[in-house]
PyMOL Python script that loads the backbone (N, CA, C, O; Angstrom):
from pymol import cmd

cmd.read_pdbstr("""\
ATOM      1  N   MET A   1     -61.425 -68.909 123.866  1.00  0.00           N
ATOM      2  CA  MET A   1     -60.823 -70.188 123.048  1.00  0.00           C
ATOM      3  C   MET A   1     -61.816 -71.380 123.107  1.00  0.00           C
ATOM      4  O   MET A   1     -62.533 -71.790 124.020  1.00  0.00           O
ATOM      5  N   GLY A   2     -61.607 -71.829 121.748  1.00  0.00           N
ATOM      6  CA  GLY A   2     -62.398 -73.510 121.900  1.00  0.00           C
ATOM      7  C   GLY A   2     -61.456 -74.449 121.998  1.00  0.00           C
ATOM      8  O   GLY A   2     -60.521 -74.342 122.791  1.00  0.00           O
ATOM      9  N   GLN A   3     -61.655 -75.719 120.999  1.00  0.00           N
ATOM     10  CA  GLN A   3     -61.573 -76.748 121.020  1.00  0.00           C
ATOM     11  C   GLN A   3     -59.612 -76.432 119.704  1.00  0.00           C
ATOM     12  O   GLN A   3     -59.169 -75.865 118.705  1.00  0.00           O
ATOM     13  N   LEU A   4     -59.258 -77.382 120.894  1.00  0.00           N
ATOM     14  CA  LEU A   4     -57.266 -77.904 119.922  1.00  0.00           C
ATOM     15  C   LEU A   4     -56.960 -79.129 120.172  1.00  0.00           C
ATOM     16  O   LEU A   4     -56.603 -79.530 121.280  1.00  0.00           O
ATOM     17  N   THR A   5     -57.129 -80.123 118.715  1.00  0.00           N
ATOM     18  CA  THR A   5     -56.337 -81.045 118.806  1.00  0.00           C
ATOM     19  C   THR A   5     -55.703 -81.165 117.519  1.00  0.00           C
ATOM     20  O   THR A   5     -55.877 -80.687 116.398  1.00  0.00           O
ATOM     21  N   PHE A   6     -54.845 -82.030 118.114  1.00  0.00           N
ATOM     22  CA  PHE A   6     -52.726 -81.590 117.583  1.00  0.00           C
ATOM     23  C   PHE A   6     -52.670 -82.886 117.497  1.00  0.00           C
ATOM     24  O   PHE A   6     -53.267 -83.659 118.247  1.00  0.00           O
ATOM     25  N   ILE A   7     -51.799 -83.257 116.384  1.00  0.00           N
ATOM     26  CA  ILE A   7     -52.481 -84.631 115.273  1.00  0.00           C
ATOM     27  C   ILE A   7     -50.768 -84.668 114.775  1.00  0.00           C
ATOM     28  O   ILE A   7     -50.172 -84.048 113.894  1.00  0.00           O
ATOM     29  N   LEU A   8     -50.408 -85.484 115.571  1.00  0.00           N
ATOM     30  CA  LEU A   8     -48.936 -85.989 114.610  1.00  0.00           C
ATOM     31  C   LEU A   8     -48.835 -87.637 114.627  1.00  0.00           C
ATOM     32  O   LEU A   8     -49.546 -88.581 114.973  1.00  0.00           O
ATOM     33  N   GLY A   9     -47.848 -87.475 114.191  1.00  0.00           N
ATOM     34  CA  GLY A   9     -47.182 -89.097 113.560  1.00  0.00           C
ATOM     35  C   GLY A   9     -46.229 -88.775 112.857  1.00  0.00           C
ATOM     36  O   GLY A   9     -45.949 -87.592 112.663  1.00  0.00           O
ATOM     37  N   GLY A  10     -45.377 -90.034 112.210  1.00  0.00           N
ATOM     38  CA  GLY A  10     -44.709 -89.915 111.440  1.00  0.00           C
ATOM     39  C   GLY A  10     -44.424 -89.001 110.219  1.00  0.00           C
ATOM     40  O   GLY A  10     -44.804 -87.839 110.364  1.00  0.00           O
ATOM     41  N   ALA A  11     -43.644 -89.405 108.683  1.00  0.00           N
ATOM     42  CA  ALA A  11     -43.547 -88.747 107.565  1.00  0.00           C
ATOM     43  C   ALA A  11     -44.723 -89.418 106.868  1.00  0.00           C
ATOM     44  O   ALA A  11     -45.121 -90.572 107.022  1.00  0.00           O
ATOM     45  N   ARG A  12     -45.291 -88.280 105.917  1.00  0.00           N
ATOM     46  CA  ARG A  12     -46.185 -89.273 105.436  1.00  0.00           C
ATOM     47  C   ARG A  12     -47.177 -90.071 105.623  1.00  0.00           C
ATOM     48  O   ARG A  12     -47.740 -90.576 104.651  1.00  0.00           O
ATOM     49  N   SER A  13     -47.624 -90.362 107.063  1.00  0.00           N
ATOM     50  CA  SER A  13     -48.742 -91.662 107.922  1.00  0.00           C
ATOM     51  C   SER A  13     -49.948 -90.993 107.470  1.00  0.00           C
ATOM     52  O   SER A  13     -50.931 -91.487 108.023  1.00  0.00           O
ATOM     53  N   GLY A  14     -50.288 -89.892 106.532  1.00  0.00           N
ATOM     54  CA  GLY A  14     -51.713 -89.250 106.900  1.00  0.00           C
ATOM     55  C   GLY A  14     -52.321 -88.480 107.789  1.00  0.00           C
ATOM     56  O   GLY A  14     -53.479 -88.154 108.050  1.00  0.00           O
ATOM     57  N   LYS A  15     -51.220 -88.262 108.206  1.00  0.00           N
ATOM     58  CA  LYS A  15     -51.954 -87.143 109.497  1.00  0.00           C
ATOM     59  C   LYS A  15     -53.011 -85.530 109.339  1.00  0.00           C
ATOM     60  O   LYS A  15     -53.730 -84.977 110.171  1.00  0.00           O
ATOM     61  N   SER A  16     -52.591 -85.076 107.518  1.00  0.00           N
ATOM     62  CA  SER A  16     -52.760 -84.328 107.024  1.00  0.00           C
ATOM     63  C   SER A  16     -53.983 -84.810 106.634  1.00  0.00           C
ATOM     64  O   SER A  16     -54.756 -83.859 106.521  1.00  0.00           O
ATOM     65  N   THR A  17     -54.685 -86.204 106.291  1.00  0.00           N
ATOM     66  CA  THR A  17     -55.695 -86.439 105.175  1.00  0.00           C
ATOM     67  C   THR A  17     -56.718 -86.811 106.690  1.00  0.00           C
ATOM     68  O   THR A  17     -57.927 -86.802 106.459  1.00  0.00           O
ATOM     69  N   PHE A  18     -56.191 -87.216 108.588  1.00  0.00           N
ATOM     70  CA  PHE A  18     -56.954 -86.857 109.202  1.00  0.00           C
ATOM     71  C   PHE A  18     -57.543 -85.522 109.164  1.00  0.00           C
ATOM     72  O   PHE A  18     -58.697 -85.093 109.146  1.00  0.00           O
ATOM     73  N   ALA A  19     -56.641 -85.122 109.159  1.00  0.00           N
ATOM     74  CA  ALA A  19     -57.052 -83.877 110.172  1.00  0.00           C
ATOM     75  C   ALA A  19     -57.826 -82.757 109.023  1.00  0.00           C
ATOM     76  O   ALA A  19     -58.334 -81.742 109.499  1.00  0.00           O
ATOM     77  N   GLU A  20     -57.891 -83.002 107.435  1.00  0.00           N
ATOM     78  CA  GLU A  20     -58.976 -82.727 106.677  1.00  0.00           C
ATOM     79  C   GLU A  20     -59.559 -83.599 106.654  1.00  0.00           C
ATOM     80  O   GLU A  20     -58.336 -83.458 106.633  1.00  0.00           O
ATOM     81  N   ASN A  21     -60.501 -84.925 106.619  1.00  0.00           N
ATOM     82  CA  ASN A  21     -61.537 -85.667 107.201  1.00  0.00           C
ATOM     83  C   ASN A  21     -61.835 -84.592 108.272  1.00  0.00           C
ATOM     84  O   ASN A  21     -62.245 -83.482 107.934  1.00  0.00           O
ATOM     85  N   LYS A  22     -61.575 -85.011 109.892  1.00  0.00           N
ATOM     86  CA  LYS A  22     -61.912 -84.077 110.703  1.00  0.00           C
ATOM     87  C   LYS A  22     -62.564 -82.414 110.864  1.00  0.00           C
ATOM     88  O   LYS A  22     -63.452 -81.858 111.510  1.00  0.00           O
ATOM     89  N   ALA A  23     -61.578 -82.063 109.905  1.00  0.00           N
ATOM     90  CA  ALA A  23     -62.095 -80.949 109.558  1.00  0.00           C
ATOM     91  C   ALA A  23     -63.486 -80.541 108.768  1.00  0.00           C
ATOM     92  O   ALA A  23     -63.891 -79.476 109.235  1.00  0.00           O
ATOM     93  N   LYS A  24     -64.202 -80.952 107.903  1.00  0.00           N
ATOM     94  CA  LYS A  24     -64.826 -81.083 106.836  1.00  0.00           C
ATOM     95  C   LYS A  24     -66.359 -81.618 107.734  1.00  0.00           C
ATOM     96  O   LYS A  24     -67.442 -81.047 107.600  1.00  0.00           O
ATOM     97  N   LYS A  25     -66.113 -82.831 108.641  1.00  0.00           N
ATOM     98  CA  LYS A  25     -67.226 -83.347 109.156  1.00  0.00           C
ATOM     99  C   LYS A  25     -67.669 -82.386 110.519  1.00  0.00           C
ATOM    100  O   LYS A  25     -68.797 -82.418 111.012  1.00  0.00           O
ATOM    101  N   LEU A  26     -66.472 -81.476 111.048  1.00  0.00           N
ATOM    102  CA  LEU A  26     -67.150 -80.456 111.549  1.00  0.00           C
ATOM    103  C   LEU A  26     -68.161 -79.119 111.257  1.00  0.00           C
ATOM    104  O   LEU A  26     -69.044 -78.430 111.768  1.00  0.00           O
ATOM    105  N   GLY A  27     -67.242 -79.314 109.895  1.00  0.00           N
ATOM    106  CA  GLY A  27     -68.077 -77.988 109.415  1.00  0.00           C
ATOM    107  C   GLY A  27     -67.478 -76.973 109.107  1.00  0.00           C
ATOM    108  O   GLY A  27     -66.249 -77.024 109.151  1.00  0.00           O
ATOM    109  N   GLY A  28     -67.945 -76.081 108.813  1.00  0.00           N
ATOM    110  CA  GLY A  28     -67.991 -74.742 109.539  1.00  0.00           C
ATOM    111  C   GLY A  28     -67.216 -72.893 108.514  1.00  0.00           C
ATOM    112  O   GLY A  28     -68.174 -72.245 108.093  1.00  0.00           O
ATOM    113  N   ARG A  29     -66.273 -72.425 108.293  1.00  0.00           N
ATOM    114  CA  ARG A  29     -65.878 -71.937 107.683  1.00  0.00           C
ATOM    115  C   ARG A  29     -64.140 -72.383 108.483  1.00  0.00           C
ATOM    116  O   ARG A  29     -63.719 -72.118 109.609  1.00  0.00           O
ATOM    117  N   VAL A  30     -63.301 -73.348 107.008  1.00  0.00           N
ATOM    118  CA  VAL A  30     -62.034 -73.367 107.570  1.00  0.00           C
ATOM    119  C   VAL A  30     -61.167 -72.565 107.102  1.00  0.00           C
ATOM    120  O   VAL A  30     -61.402 -71.984 106.042  1.00  0.00           O
ATOM    121  N   VAL A  31     -60.100 -72.382 107.721  1.00  0.00           N
ATOM    122  CA  VAL A  31     -58.972 -71.359 107.124  1.00  0.00           C
ATOM    123  C   VAL A  31     -57.472 -72.838 107.271  1.00  0.00           C
ATOM    124  O   VAL A  31     -56.909 -73.494 108.147  1.00  0.00           O
ATOM    125  N   TYR A  32     -57.464 -72.734 106.346  1.00  0.00           N
ATOM    126  CA  TYR A  32     -55.615 -73.866 105.864  1.00  0.00           C
ATOM    127  C   TYR A  32     -55.100 -73.229 105.778  1.00  0.00           C
ATOM    128  O   TYR A  32     -54.944 -72.480 104.814  1.00  0.00           O
ATOM    129  N   ILE A  33     -54.350 -73.263 107.275  1.00  0.00           N
ATOM    130  CA  ILE A  33     -52.691 -72.051 107.068  1.00  0.00           C
ATOM    131  C   ILE A  33     -51.538 -73.200 106.367  1.00  0.00           C
ATOM    132  O   ILE A  33     -51.180 -74.060 107.171  1.00  0.00           O
ATOM    133  N   ALA A  34     -51.045 -73.282 105.237  1.00  0.00           N
ATOM    134  CA  ALA A  34     -50.112 -73.827 104.836  1.00  0.00           C
ATOM    135  C   ALA A  34     -48.472 -73.713 104.193  1.00  0.00           C
ATOM    136  O   ALA A  34     -48.215 -73.267 103.075  1.00  0.00           O
ATOM    137  N   THR A  35     -47.520 -74.195 105.121  1.00  0.00           N
ATOM    138  CA  THR A  35     -46.626 -73.959 105.137  1.00  0.00           C
ATOM    139  C   THR A  35     -45.536 -74.371 104.617  1.00  0.00           C
ATOM    140  O   THR A  35     -44.487 -73.746 104.469  1.00  0.00           O
ATOM    141  N   ALA A  36     -45.887 -75.869 104.220  1.00  0.00           N
ATOM    142  CA  ALA A  36     -44.899 -76.894 103.397  1.00  0.00           C
ATOM    143  C   ALA A  36     -44.522 -75.858 102.063  1.00  0.00           C
ATOM    144  O   ALA A  36     -45.368 -75.131 101.540  1.00  0.00           O
ATOM    145  N   GLU A  37     -43.162 -75.936 101.647  1.00  0.00           N
ATOM    146  CA  GLU A  37     -42.042 -75.421 100.354  1.00  0.00           C
ATOM    147  C   GLU A  37     -42.376 -76.293  99.208  1.00  0.00           C
ATOM    148  O   GLU A  37     -42.616 -77.496  99.306  1.00  0.00           O
ATOM    149  N   GLU A  38     -42.373 -75.429  97.837  1.00  0.00           N
ATOM    150  CA  GLU A  38     -41.778 -76.378  96.956  1.00  0.00           C
ATOM    151  C   GLU A  38     -39.957 -76.041  96.723  1.00  0.00           C
ATOM    152  O   GLU A  38     -39.303 -75.224  96.075  1.00  0.00           O
ATOM    153  N   LYS A  39     -39.767 -76.753  97.302  1.00  0.00           N
ATOM    154  CA  LYS A  39     -38.095 -77.130  97.028  1.00  0.00           C
ATOM    155  C   LYS A  39     -37.703 -78.033  96.048  1.00  0.00           C
ATOM    156  O   LYS A  39     -36.795 -78.167  95.227  1.00  0.00           O
ATOM    157  N   ASP A  40     -38.346 -78.399  96.288  1.00  0.00           N
ATOM    158  CA  ASP A  40     -38.121 -80.012  95.249  1.00  0.00           C
ATOM    159  C   ASP A  40     -39.953 -80.478  94.086  1.00  0.00           C
ATOM    160  O   ASP A  40     -41.153 -80.405  94.349  1.00  0.00           O
ATOM    161  N   GLU A  41     -39.215 -80.879  92.960  1.00  0.00           N
ATOM    162  CA  GLU A  41     -40.701 -81.811  92.288  1.00  0.00           C
ATOM    163  C   GLU A  41     -40.885 -82.429  93.425  1.00  0.00           C
ATOM    164  O   GLU A  41     -41.432 -81.756  94.299  1.00  0.00           O
ATOM    165  N   GLU A  42     -40.535 -83.733  93.738  1.00  0.00           N
ATOM    166  CA  GLU A  42     -41.411 -84.962  94.755  1.00  0.00           C
ATOM    167  C   GLU A  42     -41.961 -84.184  95.502  1.00  0.00           C
ATOM    168  O   GLU A  42     -42.863 -84.972  95.784  1.00  0.00           O
ATOM    169  N   MET A  43     -42.397 -82.636  96.521  1.00  0.00           N
ATOM    170  CA  MET A  43     -42.748 -81.996  96.826  1.00  0.00           C
ATOM    171  C   MET A  43     -43.856 -80.806  96.312  1.00  0.00           C
ATOM    172  O   MET A  43     -44.705 -80.352  97.079  1.00  0.00           O
ATOM    173  N   ALA A  44     -43.718 -80.383  94.927  1.00  0.00           N
ATOM    174  CA  ALA A  44     -44.587 -79.671  94.430  1.00  0.00           C
ATOM    175  C   ALA A  44     -45.387 -80.639  94.523  1.00  0.00           C
ATOM    176  O   ALA A  44     -46.502 -80.205  94.812  1.00  0.00           O
ATOM    177  N   ALA A  45     -45.366 -82.308  94.370  1.00  0.00           N
ATOM    178  CA  ALA A  45     -46.683 -82.746  93.205  1.00  0.00           C
ATOM    179  C   ALA A  45     -47.598 -82.958  94.532  1.00  0.00           C
ATOM    180  O   ALA A  45     -48.794 -82.860  94.806  1.00  0.00           O
ATOM    181  N   ARG A  46     -46.167 -83.369  95.341  1.00  0.00           N
ATOM    182  CA  ARG A  46     -47.657 -83.897  97.402  1.00  0.00           C
ATOM    183  C   ARG A  46     -48.806 -82.467  97.150  1.00  0.00           C
ATOM    184  O   ARG A  46     -49.919 -82.460  96.624  1.00  0.00           O
ATOM    185  N   ILE A  47     -47.961 -81.278  97.795  1.00  0.00           N
ATOM    186  CA  ILE A  47     -48.630 -80.306  97.993  1.00  0.00           C
ATOM    187  C   ILE A  47     -49.390 -79.913  96.800  1.00  0.00           C
ATOM    188  O   ILE A  47     -50.493 -79.576  97.229  1.00  0.00           O
ATOM    189  N   GLU A  48     -49.358 -79.723  94.932  1.00  0.00           N
ATOM    190  CA  GLU A  48     -50.546 -79.951  93.918  1.00  0.00           C
ATOM    191  C   GLU A  48     -51.631 -80.948  94.824  1.00  0.00           C
ATOM    192  O   GLU A  48     -52.670 -80.486  95.297  1.00  0.00           O
ATOM    193  N   VAL A  49     -51.143 -82.657  95.015  1.00  0.00           N
ATOM    194  CA  VAL A  49     -52.654 -83.145  95.203  1.00  0.00           C
ATOM    195  C   VAL A  49     -53.086 -82.988  96.362  1.00  0.00           C
ATOM    196  O   VAL A  49     -54.153 -83.596  96.450  1.00  0.00           O
ATOM    197  N   HIS A  50     -52.648 -82.166  97.926  1.00  0.00           N
ATOM    198  CA  HIS A  50     -53.133 -81.223  99.417  1.00  0.00           C
ATOM    199  C   HIS A  50     -53.846 -80.478  98.906  1.00  0.00           C
ATOM    200  O   HIS A  50     -54.807 -80.317  99.659  1.00  0.00           O
ATOM    201  N   LYS A  51     -53.991 -79.639  97.622  1.00  0.00           N
ATOM    202  CA  LYS A  51     -54.366 -79.042  96.642  1.00  0.00           C
ATOM    203  C   LYS A  51     -55.610 -79.434  96.418  1.00  0.00           C
ATOM    204  O   LYS A  51     -56.262 -79.311  97.455  1.00  0.00           O
ATOM    205  N   ARG A  52     -56.137 -79.782  95.682  1.00  0.00           N
ATOM    206  CA  ARG A  52     -57.296 -80.674  94.553  1.00  0.00           C
ATOM    207  C   ARG A  52     -57.834 -81.458  95.583  1.00  0.00           C
ATOM    208  O   ARG A  52     -58.847 -82.095  95.295  1.00  0.00           O
ATOM    209  N   GLU A  53     -57.285 -81.579  96.967  1.00  0.00           N
ATOM    210  CA  GLU A  53     -57.767 -82.334  97.474  1.00  0.00           C
ATOM    211  C   GLU A  53     -59.170 -81.335  99.101  1.00  0.00           C
ATOM    212  O   GLU A  53     -60.058 -81.344  99.954  1.00  0.00           O
ATOM    213  N   ARG A  54     -58.444 -80.898  98.521  1.00  0.00           N
ATOM    214  CA  ARG A  54     -59.572 -79.785  99.701  1.00  0.00           C
ATOM    215  C   ARG A  54     -60.710 -78.784  99.177  1.00  0.00           C
ATOM    216  O   ARG A  54     -60.622 -78.095  98.160  1.00  0.00           O
ATOM    217  N   PRO A  55     -61.447 -78.817  99.779  1.00  0.00           N
ATOM    218  CA  PRO A  55     -63.140 -78.448  99.268  1.00  0.00           C
ATOM    219  C   PRO A  55     -62.554 -76.395  99.051  1.00  0.00           C
ATOM    220  O   PRO A  55     -62.107 -75.445  99.694  1.00  0.00           O
ATOM    221  N   SER A  56     -62.979 -76.780  97.762  1.00  0.00           N
ATOM    222  CA  SER A  56     -62.862 -75.555  96.633  1.00  0.00           C
ATOM    223  C   SER A  56     -63.449 -74.116  98.920  1.00  0.00           C
ATOM    224  O   SER A  56     -62.590 -73.939  99.785  1.00  0.00           O
ATOM    225  N   HIS A  57     -64.159 -73.842  98.979  1.00  0.00           N
ATOM    226  CA  HIS A  57     -64.053 -73.019 100.117  1.00  0.00           C
ATOM    227  C   HIS A  57     -63.694 -72.991 101.235  1.00  0.00           C
ATOM    228  O   HIS A  57     -64.602 -73.045 102.064  1.00  0.00           O
ATOM    229  N   TRP A  58     -62.740 -72.930 101.586  1.00  0.00           N
ATOM    230  CA  TRP A  58     -61.861 -73.450 102.780  1.00  0.00           C
ATOM    231  C   TRP A  58     -60.500 -72.380 102.125  1.00  0.00           C
ATOM    232  O   TRP A  58     -59.628 -72.820 101.375  1.00  0.00           O
ATOM    233  N   GLN A  59     -60.556 -71.259 102.493  1.00  0.00           N
ATOM    234  CA  GLN A  59     -59.284 -70.829 102.261  1.00  0.00           C
ATOM    235  C   GLN A  59     -57.925 -71.012 102.864  1.00  0.00           C
ATOM    236  O   GLN A  59     -57.575 -71.425 103.970  1.00  0.00           O
ATOM    237  N   THR A  60     -57.311 -70.621 101.903  1.00  0.00           N
ATOM    238  CA  THR A  60     -55.733 -71.367 102.288  1.00  0.00           C
ATOM    239  C   THR A  60     -55.102 -70.476 101.809  1.00  0.00           C
ATOM    240  O   THR A  60     -55.171 -69.963 100.692  1.00  0.00           O
ATOM    241  N   VAL A  61     -54.174 -70.180 103.051  1.00  0.00           N
ATOM    242  CA  VAL A  61     -52.489 -69.132 103.664  1.00  0.00           C
ATOM    243  C   VAL A  61     -51.776 -69.835 103.171  1.00  0.00           C
ATOM    244  O   VAL A  61     -51.974 -71.050 103.173  1.00  0.00           O
ATOM    245  N   GLU A  62     -50.768 -69.288 102.621  1.00  0.00           N
ATOM    246  CA  GLU A  62     -49.710 -70.279 102.660  1.00  0.00           C
ATOM    247  C   GLU A  62     -48.639 -69.586 103.687  1.00  0.00           C
ATOM    248  O   GLU A  62     -48.319 -68.489 103.230  1.00  0.00           O
ATOM    249  N   ILE A  63     -48.077 -69.828 104.744  1.00  0.00           N
ATOM    250  CA  ILE A  63     -47.136 -69.644 105.234  1.00  0.00           C
ATOM    251  C   ILE A  63     -46.184 -70.280 105.217  1.00  0.00           C
ATOM    252  O   ILE A  63     -46.090 -71.501 105.339  1.00  0.00           O
ATOM    253  N   PRO A  64     -45.167 -69.311 105.023  1.00  0.00           N
ATOM    254  CA  PRO A  64     -43.732 -70.385 105.123  1.00  0.00           C
ATOM    255  C   PRO A  64     -42.939 -70.863 106.039  1.00  0.00           C
ATOM    256  O   PRO A  64     -42.578 -72.015 106.281  1.00  0.00           O
ATOM    257  N   ILE A  65     -42.565 -69.254 106.814  1.00  0.00           N
ATOM    258  CA  ILE A  65     -41.504 -69.196 108.191  1.00  0.00           C
ATOM    259  C   ILE A  65     -42.083 -68.574 108.556  1.00  0.00           C
ATOM    260  O   ILE A  65     -42.797 -67.920 107.796  1.00  0.00           O
ATOM    261  N   ASN A  66     -42.149 -68.365 110.100  1.00  0.00           N
ATOM    262  CA  ASN A  66     -42.691 -67.492 110.921  1.00  0.00           C
ATOM    263  C   ASN A  66     -43.710 -67.571 111.246  1.00  0.00           C
ATOM    264  O   ASN A  66     -44.440 -66.595 111.423  1.00  0.00           O
ATOM    265  N   VAL A  67     -44.073 -68.872 111.431  1.00  0.00           N
ATOM    266  CA  VAL A  67     -45.903 -69.333 111.303  1.00  0.00           C
ATOM    267  C   VAL A  67     -46.471 -68.112 112.397  1.00  0.00           C
ATOM    268  O   VAL A  67     -47.153 -67.102 112.226  1.00  0.00           O
ATOM    269  N   GLY A  68     -45.952 -68.620 113.374  1.00  0.00           N
ATOM    270  CA  GLY A  68     -46.892 -67.968 115.385  1.00  0.00           C
ATOM    271  C   GLY A  68     -46.626 -66.462 114.753  1.00  0.00           C
ATOM    272  O   GLY A  68     -47.591 -65.801 114.371  1.00  0.00           O
ATOM    273  N   GLN A  69     -45.046 -65.858 114.641  1.00  0.00           N
ATOM    274  CA  GLN A  69     -45.662 -64.624 114.506  1.00  0.00           C
ATOM    275  C   GLN A  69     -46.521 -63.842 113.298  1.00  0.00           C
ATOM    276  O   GLN A  69     -46.855 -62.663 113.413  1.00  0.00           O
ATOM    277  N   THR A  70     -46.820 -64.627 112.171  1.00  0.00           N
ATOM    278  CA  THR A  70     -47.860 -63.883 111.236  1.00  0.00           C
ATOM    279  C   THR A  70     -49.171 -64.530 111.271  1.00  0.00           C
ATOM    280  O   THR A  70     -50.107 -64.087 110.605  1.00  0.00           O
ATOM    281  N   VAL A  71     -49.299 -65.776 112.178  1.00  0.00           N
ATOM    282  CA  VAL A  71     -50.404 -66.290 112.435  1.00  0.00           C
ATOM    283  C   VAL A  71     -51.390 -65.188 113.786  1.00  0.00           C
ATOM    284  O   VAL A  71     -52.610 -65.165 113.625  1.00  0.00           O
ATOM    285  N   THR A  72     -50.881 -64.472 114.845  1.00  0.00           N
ATOM    286  CA  THR A  72     -50.869 -63.705 115.606  1.00  0.00           C
ATOM    287  C   THR A  72     -50.933 -61.985 114.944  1.00  0.00           C
ATOM    288  O   THR A  72     -51.776 -61.165 115.306  1.00  0.00           O
ATOM    289  N   SER A  73     -50.288 -61.825 114.339  1.00  0.00           N
ATOM    290  CA  SER A  73     -50.617 -60.828 113.647  1.00  0.00           C
ATOM    291  C   SER A  73     -51.787 -60.102 112.078  1.00  0.00           C
ATOM    292  O   SER A  73     -51.931 -59.023 111.504  1.00  0.00           O
ATOM    293  N   GLN A  74     -52.563 -61.996 111.951  1.00  0.00           N
ATOM    294  CA  GLN A  74     -53.177 -60.920 111.067  1.00  0.00           C
ATOM    295  C   GLN A  74     -54.948 -61.517 111.401  1.00  0.00           C
ATOM    296  O   GLN A  74     -55.057 -62.158 112.446  1.00  0.00           O
ATOM    297  N   GLN A  75     -56.113 -61.342 110.658  1.00  0.00           N
ATOM    298  CA  GLN A  75     -57.480 -61.134 112.245  1.00  0.00           C
ATOM    299  C   GLN A  75     -57.984 -62.426 111.233  1.00  0.00           C
ATOM    300  O   GLN A  75     -58.363 -62.255 110.075  1.00  0.00           O
ATOM    301  N   ILE A  76     -57.905 -63.792 111.943  1.00  0.00           N
ATOM    302  CA  ILE A  76     -58.893 -65.140 110.701  1.00  0.00           C
ATOM    303  C   ILE A  76     -60.393 -65.373 110.800  1.00  0.00           C
ATOM    304  O   ILE A  76     -60.707 -65.662 111.955  1.00  0.00           O
ATOM    305  N   ASP A  77     -61.084 -65.351 110.231  1.00  0.00           N
ATOM    306  CA  ASP A  77     -62.033 -64.848 110.577  1.00  0.00           C
ATOM    307  C   ASP A  77     -62.643 -66.574 110.362  1.00  0.00           C
ATOM    308  O   ASP A  77     -63.300 -66.796 109.345  1.00  0.00           O
ATOM    309  N   ALA A  78     -62.398 -67.673 111.308  1.00  0.00           N
ATOM    310  CA  ALA A  78     -62.540 -68.798 111.274  1.00  0.00           C
ATOM    311  C   ALA A  78     -62.726 -69.929 111.844  1.00  0.00           C
ATOM    312  O   ALA A  78     -61.975 -70.226 112.773  1.00  0.00           O
ATOM    313  N   ASP A  79     -63.648 -70.737 111.482  1.00  0.00           N
ATOM    314  CA  ASP A  79     -64.309 -72.093 113.100  1.00  0.00           C
ATOM    315  C   ASP A  79     -63.253 -72.429 113.369  1.00  0.00           C
ATOM    316  O   ASP A  79     -62.599 -72.244 114.396  1.00  0.00           O
ATOM    317  N   ILE A  80     -62.889 -73.245 111.929  1.00  0.00           N
ATOM    318  CA  ILE A  80     -61.787 -74.506 112.813  1.00  0.00           C
ATOM    319  C   ILE A  80     -60.224 -73.176 111.351  1.00  0.00           C
ATOM    320  O   ILE A  80     -60.344 -72.456 110.359  1.00  0.00           O
ATOM    321  N   ILE A  81     -59.230 -73.604 112.134  1.00  0.00           N
ATOM    322  CA  ILE A  81     -58.157 -72.934 111.833  1.00  0.00           C
ATOM    323  C   ILE A  81     -57.363 -74.252 111.872  1.00  0.00           C
ATOM    324  O   ILE A  81     -56.905 -74.571 112.970  1.00  0.00           O
ATOM    325  N   LEU A  82     -57.004 -75.546 110.187  1.00  0.00           N
ATOM    326  CA  LEU A  82     -56.351 -76.256 109.929  1.00  0.00           C
ATOM    327  C   LEU A  82     -55.104 -75.600 110.158  1.00  0.00           C
ATOM    328  O   LEU A  82     -55.047 -74.378 110.023  1.00  0.00           O
ATOM    329  N   LEU A  83     -54.055 -76.289 110.501  1.00  0.00           N
ATOM    330  CA  LEU A  83     -52.358 -75.720 110.442  1.00  0.00           C
ATOM    331  C   LEU A  83     -52.090 -76.976 110.155  1.00  0.00           C
ATOM    332  O   LEU A  83     -52.574 -77.913 110.790  1.00  0.00           O
ATOM    333  N   ASP A  84     -50.754 -77.199 108.503  1.00  0.00           N
ATOM    334  CA  ASP A  84     -51.278 -78.162 107.992  1.00  0.00           C
ATOM    335  C   ASP A  84     -49.222 -77.804 107.915  1.00  0.00           C
ATOM    336  O   ASP A  84     -48.927 -76.642 107.638  1.00  0.00           O
ATOM    337  N   CYS A  85     -47.743 -79.045 108.218  1.00  0.00           N
ATOM    338  CA  CYS A  85     -47.093 -79.289 108.096  1.00  0.00           C
ATOM    339  C   CYS A  85     -45.823 -78.206 108.954  1.00  0.00           C
ATOM    340  O   CYS A  85     -45.516 -77.060 108.625  1.00  0.00           O
ATOM    341  N   LEU A  86     -45.337 -78.921 109.972  1.00  0.00           N
ATOM    342  CA  LEU A  86     -44.851 -78.698 110.868  1.00  0.00           C
ATOM    343  C   LEU A  86     -43.663 -79.615 111.380  1.00  0.00           C
ATOM    344  O   LEU A  86     -43.464 -80.643 112.028  1.00  0.00           O
ATOM    345  N   THR A  87     -42.927 -78.510 110.620  1.00  0.00           N
ATOM    346  CA  THR A  87     -41.471 -79.937 110.024  1.00  0.00           C
ATOM    347  C   THR A  87     -40.396 -79.314 111.418  1.00  0.00           C
ATOM    348  O   THR A  87     -40.121 -78.127 111.593  1.00  0.00           O
ATOM    349  N   LEU A  88     -40.146 -79.933 111.879  1.00  0.00           N
ATOM    350  CA  LEU A  88     -39.309 -80.302 113.114  1.00  0.00           C
ATOM    351  C   LEU A  88     -37.745 -80.543 112.631  1.00  0.00           C
ATOM    352  O   LEU A  88     -36.885 -80.850 113.456  1.00  0.00           O
TER     353      LEU A  88
END
""", "prot")
cmd.dss("prot")
cmd.show_as("cartoon", "prot")
cmd.util.cbc("prot")
cmd.orient("prot")
């Protein structure tokens, strides 16, 4: 297993942008696991911004629930796995 980086902070504090920039700098194949759900217009708009800001060659997998179970049951071929939005 390689390096694990855990980024935490307050709501809308720039965690996603920080993680995305780190992944861009590291390079390689990125799988972006998105867990956020479009429950209202504000969240839908935020999700769209995130989608536009991600490089088009990154693979995005949307897993809103049972993230751990779903991820372990899939074959993920990536150098970097970016798991975004683990709301407690």
